[in-house]
C-alpha positions as a Markdown table, in Angstrom:
| # | Residue | x | y | z |
|---|---|---|---|---|
| 1 | Met | 10.6 | 2.2 | 27.1 |
| 2 | Ser | 6.9 | 1.4 | 27.8 |
| 3 | Val | 4.5 | 0.3 | 25.2 |
| 4 | Lys | 2.6 | 3.6 | 25.6 |
| 5 | Lys | 5.7 | 5.7 | 24.8 |
| 6 | Arg | 6.5 | 3.5 | 21.8 |
| 7 | Leu | 3.0 | 3.9 | 20.5 |
| 8 | Leu | 3.2 | 7.7 | 21.0 |
| 9 | Lys | 6.6 | 7.9 | 19.1 |
| 10 | Asn | 5.2 | 5.6 | 16.3 |
| 11 | Gly | 2.0 | 7.7 | 16.2 |
| 12 | Ile | 3.9 | 11.1 | 15.9 |
| 13 | Ser | 6.1 | 9.7 | 13.1 |
| 14 | Ser | 3.1 | 8.1 | 11.4 |
| 15 | Leu | 1.1 | 11.4 | 11.7 |
| 16 | Phe | 3.9 | 13.2 | 9.8 |
| 17 | Leu | 3.9 | 10.5 | 7.1 |
| 18 | Arg | 0.1 | 10.6 | 6.7 |
| 19 | Leu | 0.1 | 14.4 | 6.5 |
| 20 | Val | 2.7 | 14.1 | 3.7 |
| 21 | Thr | 0.7 | 11.4 | 1.9 |
| 22 | Ile | -2.6 | 13.3 | 2.1 |
| 23 | Ser | -0.8 | 16.5 | 1.0 |
| 24 | Glu | 0.5 | 14.6 | -2.0 |
| 25 | Gln | -3.0 | 13.4 | -3.0 |
| 26 | Phe | -4.6 | 16.8 | -2.6 |
| 27 | Leu | -1.7 | 19.0 | -3.8 |
| 28 | Leu | -0.6 | 17.1 | -6.9 |
| 29 | Val | -3.9 | 16.3 | -8.5 |
| 30 | Pro | -4.9 | 19.9 | -9.4 |
| 31 | Ile | -1.3 | 20.7 | -10.4 |
| 32 | Phe | -1.3 | 17.6 | -12.7 |
| 33 | Ile | -4.6 | 18.6 | -14.3 |
| 34 | Ser | -3.4 | 22.2 | -14.7 |
| 35 | Ala | 0.0 | 21.3 | -16.2 |
| 36 | Trp | -1.0 | 18.3 | -18.4 |
| 37 | Gly | -4.8 | 18.5 | -18.8 |
| 38 | Ala | -7.4 | 16.0 | -17.6 |
| 39 | Asp | -7.1 | 13.8 | -20.7 |
| 40 | Tyr | -3.3 | 13.6 | -20.6 |
| 41 | Tyr | -3.3 | 13.0 | -16.8 |
| 42 | Gly | -5.9 | 10.2 | -17.2 |
| 43 | Glu | -3.6 | 8.5 | -19.8 |
| 44 | Trp | -0.6 | 8.9 | -17.4 |
| 45 | Leu | -2.6 | 7.1 | -14.7 |
| 46 | Thr | -3.4 | 4.4 | -17.1 |
| 47 | Leu | 0.3 | 4.1 | -18.1 |
| 48 | Thr | 1.4 | 3.7 | -14.5 |
| 49 | Ile | -0.4 | 0.4 | -14.4 |
| 50 | Ile | 2.7 | -1.1 | -16.1 |
| 51 | Pro | 5.2 | -0.4 | -13.2 |
| 52 | Ser | 2.5 | -1.7 | -10.8 |
| 53 | Ile | 2.4 | -5.0 | -12.6 |
| 54 | Val | 6.2 | -5.2 | -12.7 |
| 55 | Gly | 6.1 | -4.8 | -8.9 |
| 56 | Leu | 4.7 | -8.3 | -8.7 |
| 57 | Leu | 8.0 | -9.7 | -9.8 |
| 58 | Asp | 9.5 | -9.9 | -6.3 |
| 59 | Val | 6.9 | -12.8 | -5.8 |
| 60 | Gly | 6.2 | -11.6 | -2.3 |
| 61 | Phe | 9.7 | -12.7 | -1.2 |
| 62 | Gly | 10.6 | -9.4 | 0.5 |
| 63 | Leu | 7.7 | -9.5 | 2.8 |
| 64 | Ala | 8.2 | -13.2 | 3.6 |
| 65 | Val | 11.8 | -12.5 | 4.5 |
| 66 | Ala | 10.8 | -9.4 | 6.6 |
| 67 | Asn | 8.1 | -11.1 | 8.7 |
| 68 | Thr | 10.1 | -14.3 | 9.2 |
| 69 | Phe | 13.1 | -12.3 | 10.3 |
| 70 | Ile | 11.0 | -10.2 | 12.8 |
| 71 | Leu | 9.4 | -13.3 | 14.4 |
| 72 | Asn | 12.8 | -15.1 | 14.6 |
| 73 | Tyr | 14.6 | -12.2 | 16.1 |
| 74 | Val | 11.9 | -11.2 | 18.6 |
| 75 | Ser | 11.5 | -14.8 | 19.8 |
| 76 | Gly | 15.2 | -14.8 | 20.7 |
| 77 | Asn | 16.5 | -16.9 | 17.9 |
| 78 | Lys | 19.1 | -14.4 | 16.7 |
| 79 | Gln | 21.1 | -17.0 | 14.6 |
| 80 | Ala | 18.0 | -18.0 | 12.7 |
| 81 | Ala | 17.2 | -14.3 | 12.1 |
| 82 | Ala | 20.8 | -13.7 | 10.8 |
| 83 | Asn | 20.4 | -16.7 | 8.4 |
| 84 | Thr | 17.1 | -15.4 | 7.2 |
| 85 | Tyr | 18.6 | -12.0 | 6.5 |
| 86 | Lys | 21.6 | -13.4 | 4.7 |
| 87 | Ser | 19.5 | -15.9 | 2.6 |
| 88 | Gly | 17.0 | -13.2 | 1.9 |
| 89 | Met | 19.5 | -10.6 | 0.7 |
| 90 | Phe | 21.3 | -13.1 | -1.5 |
| 91 | Thr | 18.0 | -14.1 | -3.2 |
| 92 | Leu | 16.8 | -10.5 | -3.5 |
| 93 | His | 19.9 | -9.7 | -5.6 |
| 94 | Leu | 18.9 | -12.4 | -8.0 |
| 95 | Ile | 15.3 | -11.3 | -8.1 |
| 96 | Val | 16.2 | -7.7 | -8.9 |
| 97 | Phe | 18.5 | -8.9 | -11.7 |
| 98 | Leu | 15.9 | -11.2 | -13.2 |
| 99 | Ser | 13.1 | -8.6 | -12.8 |
| 100 | Met | 15.1 | -6.2 | -14.9 |
| 101 | Leu | 15.3 | -8.7 | -17.7 |
| 102 | Val | 11.6 | -9.6 | -17.5 |
| 103 | Ala | 10.6 | -5.9 | -17.4 |
| 104 | Phe | 12.7 | -5.3 | -20.6 |
| 105 | Val | 10.9 | -8.1 | -22.4 |
| 106 | Phe | 7.5 | -7.0 | -21.1 |
| 107 | Val | 8.0 | -3.4 | -22.4 |
| 108 | Phe | 9.4 | -4.7 | -25.7 |
| 109 | Thr | 6.3 | -7.0 | -26.1 |
| 110 | Leu | 3.9 | -4.1 | -25.4 |
| 111 | Asn | 5.7 | -2.0 | -28.0 |
| 112 | Tyr | 5.6 | -4.9 | -30.5 |
| 113 | Phe | 1.8 | -5.0 | -30.3 |
| 114 | Asp | 1.5 | -1.2 | -30.6 |
| 115 | Ile | 0.0 | -0.7 | -27.2 |
| 116 | Phe | 1.9 | 2.6 | -26.7 |
| 117 | Asp | 0.6 | 3.9 | -30.1 |
| 118 | Lys | -3.0 | 4.0 | -28.7 |
| 119 | Leu | -2.3 | 6.6 | -26.1 |
| 120 | Leu | -2.5 | 10.4 | -26.2 |
| 121 | Ile | 1.1 | 10.4 | -24.8 |
| 122 | Pro | 3.8 | 10.3 | -27.6 |
| 123 | Lys | 5.1 | 6.7 | -28.0 |
| 124 | Asn | 8.8 | 7.3 | -27.3 |
| 125 | Glu | 8.1 | 9.4 | -24.2 |
| 126 | Ala | 5.8 | 6.8 | -22.9 |
| 127 | Ile | 8.3 | 3.9 | -23.3 |
| 128 | Ile | 11.2 | 5.9 | -21.7 |
| 129 | Ala | 9.1 | 7.1 | -18.8 |
| 130 | Val | 7.6 | 3.7 | -18.1 |
| 131 | Ser | 11.1 | 2.1 | -18.2 |
| 132 | Ile | 12.4 | 4.5 | -15.7 |
| 133 | Leu | 9.4 | 4.0 | -13.4 |
| 134 | Ile | 9.9 | 0.3 | -13.6 |
| 135 | Phe | 13.5 | 0.6 | -12.5 |
| 136 | Ser | 12.4 | 2.7 | -9.5 |
| 137 | Lys | 9.8 | 0.1 | -8.6 |
| 138 | Ile | 12.4 | -2.7 | -8.7 |
| 139 | Ile | 14.9 | -0.9 | -6.6 |
| 140 | Leu | 12.3 | -0.6 | -3.8 |
| 141 | Phe | 12.3 | -4.4 | -3.5 |
| 142 | Tyr | 15.2 | -4.1 | -1.0 |
| 143 | Lys | 13.2 | -1.8 | 1.3 |
| 144 | Gln | 11.0 | -4.5 | 2.8 |
| 145 | Leu | 14.0 | -6.3 | 4.3 |
| 146 | Phe | 15.4 | -3.2 | 5.9 |
| 147 | Asp | 11.9 | -2.4 | 7.2 |
| 148 | Ala | 12.1 | -5.6 | 9.2 |
| 149 | Ile | 15.3 | -4.4 | 11.0 |
| 150 | Phe | 13.6 | -1.3 | 12.2 |
| 151 | Val | 10.5 | -3.2 | 13.5 |
| 152 | Ala | 12.7 | -5.9 | 15.2 |
| 153 | Ser | 14.8 | -3.3 | 16.9 |
| 154 | Arg | 11.6 | -1.5 | 18.0 |
| 155 | Lys | 12.7 | 1.7 | 16.2 |
| 156 | Phe | 9.9 | 1.8 | 13.7 |
| 157 | Asn | 9.4 | 5.5 | 14.1 |
| 158 | Ile | 12.8 | 6.1 | 12.5 |
| 159 | Ser | 11.7 | 4.1 | 9.5 |
| 160 | Val | 8.5 | 6.1 | 9.2 |
| 161 | Asn | 10.4 | 9.4 | 9.5 |
| 162 | Leu | 12.7 | 8.4 | 6.6 |
| 163 | Gln | 9.7 | 7.4 | 4.5 |
| 164 | Ala | 8.1 | 10.7 | 5.2 |
| 165 | Ile | 11.2 | 12.6 | 4.1 |
| 166 | Tyr | 11.3 | 10.5 | 0.9 |
| 167 | Ser | 7.7 | 11.2 | 0.1 |
| 168 | Thr | 8.3 | 14.9 | 0.8 |
| 169 | Leu | 11.2 | 15.1 | -1.6 |
| 170 | Leu | 9.0 | 13.4 | -4.2 |
| 171 | Ile | 6.3 | 15.9 | -3.7 |
| 172 | Ile | 8.6 | 18.9 | -3.9 |
| 173 | Ser | 10.4 | 17.7 | -7.0 |
| 174 | Ser | 7.0 | 16.8 | -8.7 |
| 175 | Val | 5.6 | 20.2 | -8.0 |
| 176 | Ile | 8.7 | 22.0 | -9.4 |
| 177 | Ile | 8.6 | 19.8 | -12.6 |
| 178 | Leu | 4.9 | 20.4 | -13.1 |
| 179 | Leu | 5.0 | 24.1 | -12.5 |
| 180 | Phe | 7.7 | 24.4 | -15.1 |
| 181 | Lys | 5.7 | 22.3 | -17.5 |
| 182 | Gly | 8.1 | 19.4 | -17.5 |
| 183 | Gly | 7.1 | 16.2 | -19.3 |
| 184 | Ile | 6.7 | 12.6 | -18.1 |
| 185 | Val | 10.3 | 11.6 | -18.9 |
| 186 | Leu | 11.8 | 14.3 | -16.6 |
| 187 | Phe | 9.1 | 13.5 | -14.0 |
| 188 | Ser | 10.1 | 9.8 | -14.0 |
| 189 | Leu | 13.8 | 10.5 | -14.0 |
| 190 | Val | 13.7 | 12.7 | -10.9 |
| 191 | Asn | 11.5 | 10.1 | -9.2 |
| 192 | Leu | 14.3 | 7.5 | -9.9 |
| 193 | Ile | 17.1 | 9.7 | -8.6 |
| 194 | Val | 15.2 | 10.4 | -5.3 |
| 195 | Thr | 14.3 | 6.7 | -4.9 |
| 196 | Leu | 17.9 | 5.6 | -5.4 |
| 197 | Phe | 19.2 | 8.1 | -2.8 |
| 198 | Tyr | 16.4 | 7.0 | -0.3 |
| 199 | Val | 17.1 | 3.3 | -0.6 |
| 200 | Phe | 20.8 | 3.8 | -0.2 |
| 201 | Ile | 20.5 | 6.0 | 3.0 |
| 202 | Tyr | 17.7 | 3.7 | 4.4 |
| 203 | Ala | 20.0 | 0.6 | 4.1 |
| 204 | Ile | 22.9 | 2.4 | 5.8 |
| 205 | Ile | 20.9 | 3.5 | 8.8 |
| 206 | Ala | 19.2 | 0.1 | 9.2 |
| 207 | Lys | 22.5 | -1.8 | 9.3 |
| 208 | Arg | 23.8 | 0.6 | 11.9 |
| 209 | Ile | 20.8 | 0.2 | 14.1 |
| 210 | Leu | 20.9 | -3.6 | 14.2 |
| 211 | Pro | 24.3 | -5.0 | 13.2 |
| 212 | Leu | 24.0 | -8.8 | 12.3 |
| 213 | Lys | 27.7 | -9.5 | 11.5 |
| 214 | Ser | 28.4 | -11.0 | 14.9 |
| 215 | Phe | 25.9 | -13.8 | 14.3 |
| 216 | Asn | 27.6 | -14.8 | 11.0 |
| 217 | Gly | 24.5 | -15.5 | 9.1 |
| 218 | Gln | 24.6 | -18.2 | 6.3 |
| 219 | Val | 22.8 | -18.6 | 3.0 |
| 220 | Val | 20.6 | -21.7 | 3.7 |
| 221 | Val | 19.0 | -23.3 | 0.6 |
| 222 | Ser | 16.2 | -24.9 | 2.7 |
| 223 | Glu | 15.5 | -21.5 | 4.2 |
| 224 | Ile | 15.2 | -19.9 | 0.8 |
| 225 | Lys | 12.7 | -22.6 | -0.3 |
| 226 | Asn | 10.5 | -22.0 | 2.8 |
| 227 | Leu | 10.7 | -18.2 | 2.2 |
| 228 | Phe | 9.5 | -18.7 | -1.4 |
| 229 | Lys | 6.5 | -20.8 | -0.2 |
| 230 | Val | 5.5 | -18.0 | 2.2 |
| 231 | Gly | 6.4 | -15.4 | -0.3 |
| 232 | Ile | 3.8 | -16.7 | -2.8 |
| 233 | Gly | 1.2 | -15.8 | -0.2 |
| 234 | Tyr | 2.5 | -12.3 | 0.0 |
| 235 | Leu | 2.7 | -12.1 | -3.8 |
| 236 | Leu | -1.1 | -12.6 | -3.9 |
| 237 | Ala | -1.3 | -9.4 | -1.8 |
| 238 | Lys | 0.2 | -7.5 | -4.6 |
| 239 | Val | -1.8 | -9.5 | -7.1 |
| 240 | Trp | -5.1 | -8.6 | -5.6 |
| 241 | Glu | -4.1 | -4.9 | -5.3 |
| 242 | Ala | -3.0 | -4.8 | -8.9 |
| 243 | Ile | -6.2 | -6.6 | -10.0 |
| 244 | Phe | -8.4 | -4.3 | -7.9 |
| 245 | Phe | -6.8 | -0.9 | -8.2 |
| 246 | Gln | -5.3 | -1.1 | -11.6 |
| 247 | Gly | -8.1 | -3.3 | -12.9 |
| 248 | Thr | -10.7 | -0.8 | -12.0 |
| 249 | Thr | -8.7 | 1.9 | -13.7 |
| 250 | Phe | -8.4 | -0.2 | -16.8 |
| 251 | Val | -12.2 | -1.0 | -16.8 |
| 252 | Val | -13.0 | 2.7 | -16.5 |
| 253 | Arg | -10.6 | 3.6 | -19.3 |
| 254 | Val | -11.9 | 0.9 | -21.7 |
| 255 | Val | -15.6 | 1.5 | -21.0 |
| 256 | Leu | -15.8 | 5.2 | -20.1 |
| 257 | Gly | -12.7 | 6.9 | -21.5 |
| 258 | Pro | -9.7 | 8.9 | -20.1 |
| 259 | Ile | -11.6 | 11.7 | -18.4 |
| 260 | Ala | -13.6 | 9.1 | -16.5 |
| 261 | Val | -10.3 | 7.6 | -15.3 |
| 262 | Thr | -9.4 | 11.0 | -13.8 |
| 263 | Ile | -12.8 | 11.4 | -12.1 |
| 264 | Phe | -12.8 | 7.9 | -10.7 |
| 265 | Asn | -9.3 | 8.0 | -9.3 |
| 266 | Thr | -9.7 | 11.5 | -7.8 |
| 267 | Val | -13.0 | 10.5 | -6.0 |
| 268 | Arg | -11.4 | 7.3 | -4.8 |
| 269 | Lys | -8.4 | 9.2 | -3.5 |
| 270 | Leu | -10.6 | 11.7 | -1.6 |
| 271 | Ser | -12.7 | 8.9 | -0.1 |
| 272 | Arg | -9.6 | 7.0 | 0.9 |
| 273 | Thr | -8.3 | 10.0 | 2.8 |
| 274 | Ile | -10.1 | 8.4 | 5.8 |
| 275 | Phe | -8.2 | 5.2 | 5.2 |
| 276 | Gln | -5.0 | 7.3 | 5.3 |
| 277 | Val | -6.0 | 8.7 | 8.7 |
| 278 | Asn | -6.8 | 5.2 | 9.9 |
| 279 | Thr | -3.5 | 4.0 | 8.7 |
| 280 | Leu | -1.9 | 6.5 | 11.1 |
| 281 | Val | -3.3 | 4.4 | 14.0 |
| 282 | Val | -2.7 | 1.0 | 12.4 |
| 283 | Ser | 0.9 | 1.8 | 11.5 |
| 284 | Ser | 1.6 | 3.0 | 15.0 |
| 285 | Val | 0.1 | -0.1 | 16.7 |
| 286 | Met | 1.0 | -2.9 | 14.3 |
| 287 | Pro | 4.8 | -3.0 | 15.0 |
| 288 | Glu | 4.1 | -3.4 | 18.8 |
| 289 | Leu | 1.3 | -6.0 | 18.0 |
| 290 | Gln | 3.7 | -8.0 | 15.9 |
| 291 | Tyr | 6.3 | -7.8 | 18.6 |
| 292 | Ala | 3.7 | -9.2 | 21.1 |
| 293 | Leu | 2.9 | -12.0 | 18.7 |
| 294 | Gly | 6.6 | -12.9 | 18.4 |
| 295 | Lys | 6.9 | -13.0 | 22.2 |
| 296 | Arg | 3.6 | -14.9 | 22.3 |
| 297 | Gln | 2.1 | -12.2 | 24.6 |
| 298 | Phe | -1.5 | -12.8 | 23.3 |
| 299 | Asn | -3.1 | -10.7 | 26.1 |
| 300 | Gln | -1.1 | -7.7 | 25.0 |
| 301 | Ala | -1.8 | -8.4 | 21.3 |
| 302 | Arg | -5.5 | -8.5 | 22.0 |
| 303 | Lys | -5.5 | -5.2 | 23.8 |
| 304 | Leu | -3.6 | -3.5 | 20.9 |
| 305 | Phe | -6.1 | -5.0 | 18.4 |
| 306 | Arg | -9.1 | -3.8 | 20.4 |
| 307 | Phe | -7.6 | -0.3 | 20.6 |
| 308 | Asn | -7.1 | -0.4 | 16.9 |
| 309 | Val | -10.7 | -1.4 | 16.2 |
| 310 | Phe | -12.1 | 1.3 | 18.5 |
| 311 | Ile | -10.0 | 4.2 | 17.2 |
| 312 | Val | -10.4 | 3.2 | 13.5 |
| 313 | Leu | -14.2 | 2.9 | 13.8 |
| 314 | Leu | -14.4 | 6.2 | 15.6 |
| 315 | Met | -12.3 | 7.9 | 12.9 |
| 316 | Ser | -14.3 | 6.2 | 10.1 |
| 317 | Val | -17.6 | 7.4 | 11.3 |
| 318 | Leu | -16.3 | 10.9 | 11.8 |
| 319 | Gly | -14.8 | 10.8 | 8.3 |
| 320 | Val | -18.1 | 9.6 | 6.8 |
| 321 | Leu | -19.9 | 12.5 | 8.4 |
| 322 | Leu | -17.4 | 15.0 | 7.2 |
| 323 | Leu | -17.4 | 13.7 | 3.6 |
| 324 | Ile | -21.2 | 13.7 | 3.5 |
| 325 | Ser | -21.3 | 17.3 | 4.8 |
| 326 | Phe | -18.4 | 18.9 | 3.0 |
| 327 | Gly | -16.8 | 16.4 | 0.6 |
| 328 | Ser | -18.6 | 17.4 | -2.5 |
| 329 | Trp | -17.9 | 21.1 | -2.0 |
| 330 | Phe | -14.2 | 20.3 | -1.3 |
| 331 | Tyr | -13.9 | 18.1 | -4.4 |
| 332 | Gln | -15.2 | 20.9 | -6.6 |
| 333 | Val | -12.6 | 23.4 | -5.1 |
| 334 | Trp | -9.9 | 20.7 | -5.3 |
| 335 | Thr | -10.4 | 20.0 | -9.0 |
| 336 | Arg | -11.3 | 23.6 | -9.8 |
| 337 | Lys | -14.8 | 22.5 | -10.9 |
| 338 | Glu | -13.3 | 20.8 | -14.0 |
| 339 | Leu | -14.7 | 17.4 | -13.0 |
| 340 | Ala | -18.3 | 16.3 | -12.1 |
| 341 | Pro | -18.6 | 12.9 | -10.5 |
| 342 | Pro | -22.1 | 11.2 | -10.2 |
| 343 | Asn | -23.7 | 11.6 | -6.8 |
| 344 | Val | -24.5 | 7.9 | -6.5 |
| 345 | Met | -20.8 | 7.1 | -7.1 |
| 346 | Trp | -19.8 | 9.6 | -4.4 |
| 347 | Tyr | -22.1 | 8.1 | -1.7 |
| 348 | Val | -21.3 | 4.5 | -2.6 |
| 349 | Phe | -17.6 | 5.2 | -1.9 |
| 350 | Ile | -18.4 | 6.9 | 1.4 |
| 351 | Phe | -20.6 | 4.0 | 2.5 |
| 352 | Gly | -17.8 | 1.5 | 2.0 |
| 353 | Ile | -15.3 | 3.4 | 4.3 |
| 354 | Val | -16.3 | 1.7 | 7.5 |
| 355 | Phe | -16.2 | -1.8 | 6.0 |
| 356 | Asn | -12.9 | -1.1 | 4.3 |
| 357 | Ser | -11.3 | 0.1 | 7.6 |
| 358 | Leu | -12.3 | -2.9 | 9.5 |
| 359 | Trp | -11.1 | -5.5 | 7.1 |
| 360 | Ala | -7.8 | -3.5 | 6.6 |
| 361 | Ile | -7.1 | -3.8 | 10.3 |
| 362 | Ser | -7.9 | -7.5 | 10.3 |
| 363 | Ser | -5.6 | -8.2 | 7.3 |
| 364 | Glu | -2.7 | -6.5 | 9.1 |
| 365 | Val | -3.1 | -8.8 | 12.0 |
| 366 | Ile | -3.1 | -11.9 | 9.7 |
| 367 | Leu | 0.1 | -10.7 | 7.9 |
| 368 | Ala | 1.8 | -9.8 | 11.2 |
| 369 | Ala | 1.3 | -13.5 | 12.2 |
| 370 | Asn | 3.0 | -14.5 | 8.9 |
| 371 | Lys | -0.1 | -16.2 | 7.6 |
| 372 | Pro | -0.5 | -14.4 | 4.3 |
| 373 | Tyr | -2.6 | -17.1 | 2.5 |
| 374 | Ser | -5.5 | -16.6 | 5.0 |
| 375 | Phe | -5.9 | -13.1 | 3.7 |
| 376 | Thr | -4.5 | -12.9 | 0.2 |
| 377 | Ile | -6.5 | -15.9 | -1.3 |
| 378 | Pro | -9.9 | -14.5 | -0.4 |
| 379 | Ala | -8.8 | -10.9 | -1.3 |
| 380 | Thr | -7.6 | -12.1 | -4.7 |
| 381 | Val | -10.9 | -13.9 | -5.4 |
| 382 | Met | -12.9 | -10.9 | -4.3 |
| 383 | Ala | -10.8 | -8.6 | -6.4 |
| 384 | Ile | -11.6 | -10.6 | -9.5 |
| 385 | Val | -15.3 | -10.7 | -8.6 |
| 386 | Ser | -15.2 | -6.9 | -8.0 |
| 387 | Ile | -13.7 | -6.2 | -11.4 |
| 388 | Leu | -16.3 | -8.4 | -13.1 |
| 389 | Ile | -19.1 | -6.6 | -11.3 |
| 390 | Ser | -17.5 | -3.2 | -12.0 |
| 391 | Tyr | -17.3 | -4.0 | -15.7 |
| 392 | Ile | -20.9 | -5.3 | -16.0 |
| 393 | Phe | -22.3 | -2.4 | -14.0 |
| 394 | Ala | -20.2 | 0.2 | -15.7 |
| 395 | Leu | -21.8 | -0.7 | -19.0 |
| 396 | Lys | -25.2 | 0.2 | -17.5 |
| 397 | Phe | -24.6 | 2.6 | -14.7 |
| 398 | Gly | -21.3 | 4.2 | -15.6 |
| 399 | Leu | -18.9 | 5.3 | -12.8 |
| 400 | Ser | -21.6 | 4.5 | -10.2 |
| 401 | Gly | -21.5 | 0.9 | -11.3 |
| 402 | Val | -17.7 | 0.7 | -10.9 |
| 403 | Ala | -18.1 | 2.0 | -7.3 |
| 404 | Ile | -20.6 | -0.7 | -6.5 |
| 405 | Gly | -18.1 | -3.3 | -7.5 |
| 406 | Ser | -15.7 | -1.8 | -5.0 |
| 407 | Leu | -18.4 | -1.8 | -2.3 |
| 408 | Val | -19.2 | -5.5 | -2.8 |
| 409 | Met | -15.5 | -6.3 | -2.1 |
| 410 | Asp | -15.3 | -4.2 | 1.0 |
| 411 | Ile | -18.4 | -5.7 | 2.6 |
| 412 | Thr | -17.4 | -9.3 | 1.8 |
| 413 | Leu | -13.9 | -9.1 | 3.1 |
| 414 | Cys | -15.0 | -7.4 | 6.3 |
| 415 | Met | -17.5 | -10.2 | 7.0 |
| 416 | Tyr | -14.7 | -12.8 | 6.5 |
| 417 | Leu | -11.5 | -11.2 | 7.8 |
| 418 | Leu | -12.7 | -9.6 | 11.0 |
| 419 | Pro | -13.9 | -12.9 | 12.6 |
| 420 | Phe | -10.7 | -14.7 | 11.3 |
| 421 | Ser | -8.3 | -12.2 | 12.9 |
| 422 | Cys | -10.3 | -12.5 | 16.2 |
| 423 | Arg | -9.9 | -16.3 | 16.2 |
| 424 | Leu | -6.1 | -15.8 | 15.5 |
| 425 | Leu | -5.8 | -13.7 | 18.6 |
| 426 | His | -8.2 | -15.8 | 20.7 |
| 427 | Gln | -10.5 | -12.7 | 20.9 |
| 428 | Pro | -14.2 | -13.5 | 21.0 |
| 429 | Leu | -15.8 | -11.4 | 18.3 |
| 430 | Asn | -18.9 | -10.6 | 20.4 |
| 431 | Glu | -16.8 | -9.3 | 23.2 |
| 432 | Ile | -14.7 | -6.8 | 21.4 |
| 433 | Phe | -16.6 | -3.7 | 22.4 |
| 434 | Ser | -17.5 | -4.7 | 25.9 |
| 435 | Thr | -13.8 | -5.5 | 26.5 |
| 436 | Ile | -12.7 | -2.2 | 24.9 |
| 437 | Ser | -14.6 | -0.3 | 27.6 |
| 438 | Leu | -12.8 | -2.3 | 30.3 |
| 439 | Asp | -9.4 | -1.6 | 28.6 |
| 440 | Phe | -10.0 | 2.2 | 28.9 |
| 441 | Lys | -11.1 | 1.9 | 32.5 |
| 442 | Ile | -7.8 | 0.1 | 33.3 |
């Protein structure tokens, strides 16, 4: 099958997933607010910080195993790929078990210091719901290794279709629970049931697509050590995300209150709709780009990268124009005029879309090459700087100040990561757009 046909199949599958993701963002928020109220929903968003933190306990190992497996398999070293899979699965079992223990101690400690007593949500309900969500988060540790099988076998579209079905089931179940005024415990429990079913089916299909039994993979201790070294780099990816996304939520909650949390997160979700559209293109292209890197076909990888940059820039500019023209009106309809975000905050978020899109593409190239530290270290540093700026500016400028902290991070990472990814692909930065025109002529 040609690269064009694979991109088309990946694109159609990714489009379905993005539509589901965007539907989730726009459909559930007004239902949450209607069913639970803005204050209660804001507290729930704050509470979900805890499972996100627990998600760091896989120490980036899953992604390290996945990308190492893909590059080994694609390069033709099937035995090394089988060893990576066997060693990775063995270690993931241990990580899941230890993560359960650490999560239990973590929740117990929070309860001991009366953290749950300070929320609008009843204490017992909060503890039970958080514990269930933590279990769901830990079970998903296995998914990354199975993702690698779909990419290595060039059947990424099947993986995306399964992800879309999973997300759709979560949306449907969430809507039913909220419409019948279900609480956070039932909401979390249904989430867990759907997640367990998804991971089980996902694993079965992955193993049928790419059987590795014939290679008789072995658990190799030295392989596990190397994977942990790479894994720490991927761990930092989750660290900076937790610092940035959950940290800003925490800053808004502490400085400005629960309603401000709801306003901030809903505006950020709406502005990041453009990012979701861009992710459609990126997720369609990146499996093929990583395959080209594994084969050391740099000319093909550069073409795919330039295509990514062109389409994402085009979509970002169009998205910015749409949000400037109709975004404020849509937001009021979406939230039923119950929330009123500051205008400055709104435009700051919109201004950062193009920068965010460019550095997001660049980071994907770096991760596809299995060089996580080159992205995650600067991202972690900038996440910390962004939180500090957000806190200081929030005290003086409110929600607009928090948005400025996010913008500083987007601009800085764009200026660093785009040139770095170009060097990685041997792509002259100043020739990207001139070469893109040549690509389209060809």
